[in-house]
N, C-alpha and C positions, 0 to 999 in steps of 0.2 A: 703867627709868622707866615709870611708868604713862601712860595717855593724856593726862591733864590736865597732868602734868609735862612731857610731850613738847610739848604746845601752848605752854606757857610757854617752854620751851627754844627752840622754833623762832621764837616771837615775839621773844624777846630777841636771837636770832641776827641778826635784821634790823637791830637797833640798833647792832651792832658793839660798840665799847668805851664807849658812853655808858651812864650809869646811868639807870634808868627807875623811877618810883614804883610802889609796890604797887597803888595805885588805878588807875593807867593800865594796868598789866598785867592786872588783873582786868577792866577795861572792854573792852580790845581783844583779849586773847588768847582768851577763851572765847566771845565773841559776846554780843549784846545780851540774849538771853533768860536766859542763865546769870548775867549781871551783875545783871539786874533781880530775879531770884529771890533771889540772895544776893550783895550787893556785896563781901563779905569772903571769897569762896571761895578766892582765890589765896593769902592770907596763910599758912595752915598749910603749904601746898605750898612756898612760897618759903622758909620757915624750914627745912623738911626738906631742900630742895635746897642751901641754904647750909651746913647741917651736914655733908652728904656731900661738899661741896667743888665742886659743879657751879656754884654762883653765889657771888658775893661782894657785900657791901653796903657802902655808905659811911655816914658819920655821920648823914645825913639819912634813912636807911632806904630808900634806893633800891637797886635790884639791877641786876646785869649778869652775863653769863657770865664765869666766872673764866678768865683767860688761862692758857695752858699755859706753865709755866716753861721757859725755854730752858736747855739744858745746854751746857757748854763755856765759852769765853771770853765775858766780858761786854764788850760794846762800850761805849765811853765817848765822850762828846762832846769834840771838840777844835776850838779856834777856827780860822778860816780862815787867820789870820796864822801861827800855829804850824804848821799843816799845810803851808803854803807853804815855811816854813823847813826843815822836816823833809824835804820832797820835794826841795828843792835839795841837801840833804846825802845823798840817796840812800835815805832811809828810806821804805818803803812805808806810806802812811797810808790807811785806809779811812774812809768817810764817818761822819757822826754816827750814833750809835745810842743804846742805853740806855733806849729807850722800853719800854712794857709789851709783854708777849709777845702772840702772836696766839692766837686761839681754835683749839682742836684739832678733830679730826674728831668726828663723832657717836659713833663707836665708843668713843673715849676717854672721853666723858662717860657713856656707858652702863655702863662698867666701874666708875664711882665709886659 
């Protein structure tokens, strides 16, 4: 990643799994002067990063860091009532899961 892409990456990392608009990224990631010179500076970079798989976008054109896919068993949600019944029968039940994956390390995204 070049320096501008890294600025965007670190800015989006502070937002966690929330989607952020391209305008907000351009305004806050690069600083005031960069935004006033060219308010659209981040859009080509965001498109490039999305193509490489570093970012993902939603239907409204907002972006976030793409979570790392978990390998292995997929956790599924189970109701508390069923968990209680299964635990009474001696079956070990883990808590609810199935949410989105977590973000990876910086090295993982540098390789993309």
